[in-house]
Short mmCIF file of the C-alpha atoms (twelve columns), coordinates in Angstrom:
data_MODEL
# 
_entry.id   MODEL 
# 
loop_
_atom_site.group_PDB 
_atom_site.id 
_atom_site.type_symbol 
_atom_site.label_atom_id 
_atom_site.label_alt_id 
_atom_site.label_comp_id 
_atom_site.label_asym_id 
_atom_site.label_seq_id 
_atom_site.Cartn_x 
_atom_site.Cartn_y 
_atom_site.Cartn_z 
_atom_site.pdbx_PDB_model_num 
ATOM 1   C CA . UNK A 1   23.696  -23.242 34.316 1 
ATOM 2   C CA . UNK A 2   25.558  -21.188 31.707 1 
ATOM 3   C CA . UNK A 3   24.872  -23.838 29.063 1 
ATOM 4   C CA . UNK A 4   21.143  -23.796 29.910 1 
ATOM 5   C CA . UNK A 5   21.099  -19.989 29.667 1 
ATOM 6   C CA . UNK A 6   22.897  -20.142 26.309 1 
ATOM 7   C CA . UNK A 7   20.458  -22.737 24.918 1 
ATOM 8   C CA . UNK A 8   17.531  -20.665 26.170 1 
ATOM 9   C CA . UNK A 9   18.858  -17.552 24.423 1 
ATOM 10  C CA . UNK A 10  19.432  -19.455 21.185 1 
ATOM 11  C CA . UNK A 11  15.929  -20.966 21.268 1 
ATOM 12  C CA . UNK A 12  14.341  -17.590 22.034 1 
ATOM 13  C CA . UNK A 13  16.363  -15.941 19.267 1 
ATOM 14  C CA . UNK A 14  15.239  -18.507 16.719 1 
ATOM 15  C CA . UNK A 15  11.598  -18.145 17.804 1 
ATOM 16  C CA . UNK A 16  11.821  -14.333 17.604 1 
ATOM 17  C CA . UNK A 17  13.306  -14.597 14.128 1 
ATOM 18  C CA . UNK A 18  10.566  -16.981 12.972 1 
ATOM 19  C CA . UNK A 19  7.848   -14.756 14.497 1 
ATOM 20  C CA . UNK A 20  9.378   -11.721 12.802 1 
ATOM 21  C CA . UNK A 21  9.474   -13.468 9.431  1 
ATOM 22  C CA . UNK A 22  5.828   -14.526 9.792  1 
ATOM 23  C CA . UNK A 23  4.816   -10.957 10.672 1 
ATOM 24  C CA . UNK A 24  6.783   -9.613  7.693  1 
ATOM 25  C CA . UNK A 25  5.505   -12.180 5.180  1 
ATOM 26  C CA . UNK A 26  1.846   -12.316 6.220  1 
ATOM 27  C CA . UNK A 27  0.952   -9.285  8.360  1 
ATOM 28  C CA . UNK A 28  -2.748  -9.442  7.501  1 
ATOM 29  C CA . UNK A 29  -3.061  -13.101 8.436  1 
ATOM 30  C CA . UNK A 30  -1.077  -12.542 11.631 1 
ATOM 31  C CA . UNK A 31  -3.367  -9.655  12.554 1 
ATOM 32  C CA . UNK A 32  -6.517  -11.666 11.868 1 
ATOM 33  C CA . UNK A 33  -5.106  -14.587 13.867 1 
ATOM 34  C CA . UNK A 34  -4.343  -12.283 16.801 1 
ATOM 35  C CA . UNK A 35  -7.891  -10.854 16.676 1 
ATOM 36  C CA . UNK A 36  -9.315  -14.370 16.473 1 
ATOM 37  C CA . UNK A 37  -7.264  -15.610 19.435 1 
ATOM 38  C CA . UNK A 38  -8.092  -12.557 21.559 1 
ATOM 39  C CA . UNK A 39  -11.762 -12.879 20.584 1 
ATOM 40  C CA . UNK A 40  -11.855 -16.603 21.359 1 
ATOM 41  C CA . UNK A 41  -10.197 -16.163 24.754 1 
ATOM 42  C CA . UNK A 42  -12.543 -13.268 25.572 1 
ATOM 43  C CA . UNK A 43  -15.613 -15.349 24.589 1 
ATOM 44  C CA . UNK A 44  -14.340 -18.262 26.679 1 
ATOM 45  C CA . UNK A 45  -13.716 -16.048 29.715 1 
ATOM 46  C CA . UNK A 46  -17.116 -14.345 29.351 1 
ATOM 47  C CA . UNK A 47  -18.882 -17.696 29.069 1 
ATOM 48  C CA . UNK A 48  -17.008 -19.069 32.067 1 
ATOM 49  C CA . UNK A 49  -18.142 -16.055 34.141 1 
ATOM 50  C CA . UNK A 50  -21.772 -16.504 33.008 1 
ATOM 51  C CA . UNK A 51  -21.729 -20.274 33.637 1 
ATOM 52  C CA . UNK A 52  -20.174 -19.800 37.088 1 
ATOM 53  C CA . UNK A 53  -22.868 -17.279 38.016 1 
ATOM 54  C CA . UNK A 54  -25.632 -19.579 36.772 1 
ATOM 55  C CA . UNK A 55  -24.158 -22.661 38.422 1 
ATOM 56  C CA . UNK A 56  -23.367 -21.146 41.821 1 
ATOM 57  C CA . UNK A 57  -26.130 -18.547 41.969 1 
ATOM 58  C CA . UNK A 58  -25.847 -14.807 42.423 1 
ATOM 59  C CA . UNK A 59  -26.150 -14.680 46.213 1 
ATOM 60  C CA . UNK A 60  -22.424 -14.458 46.876 1 
ATOM 61  C CA . UNK A 61  -20.641 -11.104 46.948 1 
ATOM 62  C CA . UNK A 62  -19.586 -9.867  43.570 1 
ATOM 63  C CA . UNK A 63  -21.700 -12.305 41.570 1 
ATOM 64  C CA . UNK A 64  -24.003 -9.717  39.948 1 
ATOM 65  C CA . UNK A 65  -20.893 -7.862  38.784 1 
ATOM 66  C CA . UNK A 66  -19.398 -11.107 37.481 1 
ATOM 67  C CA . UNK A 67  -22.537 -11.843 35.478 1 
ATOM 68  C CA . UNK A 68  -22.472 -8.366  33.914 1 
ATOM 69  C CA . UNK A 69  -18.761 -8.701  33.220 1 
ATOM 70  C CA . UNK A 70  -19.356 -12.089 31.625 1 
ATOM 71  C CA . UNK A 71  -22.046 -10.716 29.321 1 
ATOM 72  C CA . UNK A 72  -19.876 -7.740  28.297 1 
ATOM 73  C CA . UNK A 73  -16.852 -9.979  27.679 1 
ATOM 74  C CA . UNK A 74  -18.954 -12.424 25.672 1 
ATOM 75  C CA . UNK A 75  -20.312 -9.600  23.499 1 
ATOM 76  C CA . UNK A 76  -16.852 -8.074  23.044 1 
ATOM 77  C CA . UNK A 77  -15.340 -11.447 22.164 1 
ATOM 78  C CA . UNK A 78  -18.058 -12.173 19.607 1 
ATOM 79  C CA . UNK A 79  -17.559 -8.714  18.106 1 
ATOM 80  C CA . UNK A 80  -13.810 -9.396  17.804 1 
ATOM 81  C CA . UNK A 81  -14.537 -12.706 16.087 1 
ATOM 82  C CA . UNK A 82  -17.147 -11.285 13.724 1 
ATOM 83  C CA . UNK A 83  -15.522 -7.973  12.837 1 
ATOM 84  C CA . UNK A 84  -11.754 -7.963  13.431 1 
ATOM 85  C CA . UNK A 85  -11.137 -5.259  10.801 1 
ATOM 86  C CA . UNK A 86  -13.287 -2.783  12.701 1 
ATOM 87  C CA . UNK A 87  -11.419 -3.306  15.942 1 
ATOM 88  C CA . UNK A 88  -8.045  -3.162  14.207 1 
ATOM 89  C CA . UNK A 89  -9.023  0.033   12.389 1 
ATOM 90  C CA . UNK A 90  -10.010 2.038   15.485 1 
ATOM 91  C CA . UNK A 91  -6.474  2.946   16.559 1 
ATOM 92  C CA . UNK A 92  -5.194  3.984   13.116 1 
ATOM 93  C CA . UNK A 93  -8.324  6.037   12.411 1 
ATOM 94  C CA . UNK A 94  -7.898  7.923   15.683 1 
ATOM 95  C CA . UNK A 95  -4.227  8.466   14.860 1 
ATOM 96  C CA . UNK A 96  -5.143  9.569   11.324 1 
ATOM 97  C CA . UNK A 97  -7.648  12.111  12.649 1 
ATOM 98  C CA . UNK A 98  -5.057  13.461  15.075 1 
ATOM 99  C CA . UNK A 99  -2.481  13.774  12.275 1 
ATOM 100 C CA . UNK A 100 -5.045  15.462  10.020 1 
ATOM 101 C CA . UNK A 101 -5.992  18.021  12.684 1 
ATOM 102 C CA . UNK A 102 -2.327  18.642  13.478 1 
ATOM 103 C CA . UNK A 103 -1.526  19.133  9.783  1 
ATOM 104 C CA . UNK A 104 -4.184  21.844  9.533  1 
ATOM 105 C CA . UNK A 105 -2.434  23.625  12.402 1 
ATOM 106 C CA . UNK A 106 0.891   23.151  10.613 1 
ATOM 107 C CA . UNK A 107 -0.537  24.734  7.450  1 
ATOM 108 C CA . UNK A 108 -1.635  27.716  9.534  1 
ATOM 109 C CA . UNK A 109 1.859   27.974  11.020 1 
ATOM 110 C CA . UNK A 110 3.377   27.909  7.518  1 
ATOM 111 C CA . UNK A 111 1.042   30.757  6.508  1 
ATOM 112 C CA . UNK A 112 2.125   32.678  9.602  1 
ATOM 113 C CA . UNK A 113 5.760   32.102  8.683  1 
ATOM 114 C CA . UNK A 114 5.098   33.507  5.203  1 
ATOM 115 C CA . UNK A 115 3.355   36.551  6.666  1 
ATOM 116 C CA . UNK A 116 6.342   37.114  8.971  1 
ATOM 117 C CA . UNK A 117 8.706   37.045  6.002  1 
ATOM 118 C CA . UNK A 118 10.476  33.705  6.484  1 
ATOM 119 C CA . UNK A 119 12.201  32.668  3.241  1 
ATOM 120 C CA . UNK A 120 11.676  28.927  3.629  1 
ATOM 121 C CA . UNK A 121 8.015   29.027  4.716  1 
ATOM 122 C CA . UNK A 122 7.162   26.783  1.771  1 
ATOM 123 C CA . UNK A 123 9.191   23.905  3.289  1 
ATOM 124 C CA . UNK A 124 6.889   23.960  6.319  1 
ATOM 125 C CA . UNK A 125 3.881   24.082  3.997  1 
ATOM 126 C CA . UNK A 126 5.122   21.062  2.031  1 
ATOM 127 C CA . UNK A 127 5.755   19.124  5.243  1 
ATOM 128 C CA . UNK A 128 2.253   20.019  6.493  1 
ATOM 129 C CA . UNK A 129 0.677   18.929  3.206  1 
ATOM 130 C CA . UNK A 130 2.610   15.633  3.302  1 
ATOM 131 C CA . UNK A 131 1.461   15.134  6.888  1 
ATOM 132 C CA . UNK A 132 -2.117  15.853  5.821  1 
ATOM 133 C CA . UNK A 133 -1.892  13.320  2.986  1 
ATOM 134 C CA . UNK A 134 -0.482  10.748  5.419  1 
ATOM 135 C CA . UNK A 135 -3.392  11.348  7.813  1 
ATOM 136 C CA . UNK A 136 -5.944  10.947  5.010  1 
ATOM 137 C CA . UNK A 137 -4.320  7.699   3.822  1 
ATOM 138 C CA . UNK A 138 -4.407  6.291   7.363  1 
ATOM 139 C CA . UNK A 139 -8.081  7.227   7.736  1 
ATOM 140 C CA . UNK A 140 -9.048  5.782   4.342  1 
ATOM 141 C CA . UNK A 141 -6.972  2.599   4.678  1 
ATOM 142 C CA . UNK A 142 -6.506  1.885   8.395  1 
ATOM 143 C CA . UNK A 143 -6.019  -1.845  7.916  1 
ATOM 144 C CA . UNK A 144 -3.129  -1.182  5.515  1 
ATOM 145 C CA . UNK A 145 -1.547  1.159   8.060  1 
ATOM 146 C CA . UNK A 146 -1.753  -1.501  10.738 1 
ATOM 147 C CA . UNK A 147 -0.315  -4.123  8.371  1 
ATOM 148 C CA . UNK A 148 2.627   -1.813  7.635  1 
ATOM 149 C CA . UNK A 149 3.170   -1.365  11.369 1 
ATOM 150 C CA . UNK A 150 3.104   -5.146  11.822 1 
ATOM 151 C CA . UNK A 151 5.753   -5.526  9.105  1 
ATOM 152 C CA . UNK A 152 7.973   -3.080  11.022 1 
ATOM 153 C CA . UNK A 153 7.357   -5.014  14.239 1 
ATOM 154 C CA . UNK A 154 8.334   -8.157  12.333 1 
ATOM 155 C CA . UNK A 155 11.544  -6.491  11.159 1 
ATOM 156 C CA . UNK A 156 12.276  -5.604  14.776 1 
ATOM 157 C CA . UNK A 157 11.747  -9.214  15.892 1 
ATOM 158 C CA . UNK A 158 14.012  -10.523 13.119 1 
ATOM 159 C CA . UNK A 159 16.709  -8.004  13.995 1 
ATOM 160 C CA . UNK A 160 16.408  -8.801  17.704 1 
ATOM 161 C CA . UNK A 161 16.454  -12.549 17.117 1 
ATOM 162 C CA . UNK A 162 19.381  -12.550 14.706 1 
ATOM 163 C CA . UNK A 163 21.489  -10.110 16.740 1 
ATOM 164 C CA . UNK A 164 20.875  -12.030 19.984 1 
ATOM 165 C CA . UNK A 165 21.681  -15.308 18.231 1 
ATOM 166 C CA . UNK A 166 24.933  -13.945 16.768 1 
ATOM 167 C CA . UNK A 167 25.952  -12.369 20.090 1 
ATOM 168 C CA . UNK A 168 25.202  -15.589 21.975 1 
ATOM 169 C CA . UNK A 169 27.227  -17.692 19.542 1 
ATOM 170 C CA . UNK A 170 30.129  -15.243 19.601 1 
ATOM 171 C CA . UNK A 171 30.064  -15.023 23.401 1 
ATOM 172 C CA . UNK A 172 30.114  -18.839 23.563 1 
ATOM 173 C CA . UNK A 173 33.181  -18.973 21.334 1 
ATOM 174 C CA . UNK A 174 34.955  -16.330 23.392 1 
ATOM 175 C CA . UNK A 175 34.083  -18.176 26.624 1 
ATOM 176 C CA . UNK A 176 35.372  -21.499 25.213 1 
ATOM 177 C CA . UNK A 177 38.596  -19.788 24.123 1 
ATOM 178 C CA . UNK A 178 39.474  -18.815 27.703 1 
# 
């Protein structure tokens, strides 16, 4: 049992490390592949709902809902397949807009600090301006922001995989030494 658990941890660690390296080396391709796979599965599920409704009729309970769900899933899946960049860019754009709005508030706070006589008000202003620039960059290049995030996720997977692998090997040596 312990040997099986050890082998499982080693295999998982190696797979995590490989996944992390792939995400770090080719984040754009990994992102497009994920969108493609999600889109393909969504199209398949939508089509299966539509085919089931057509094959078995719509008289049974829930069938009209299943047909509508199938059509929506089919459309969503096709949209994911046709335009993955749009879908991927939605989250960063929303985040960029939030950061931009928040930075405007931060600029106002820095002005208030100056009016109240704080000596280091300019540090808050610089931070707000940097935050504003960051928000603009995310809005203008959302796909790049997502790719950077994927690289960081890849780094996390590599770290997790390597550290688990090292800990498993070391624990095995300590256990054998007993």
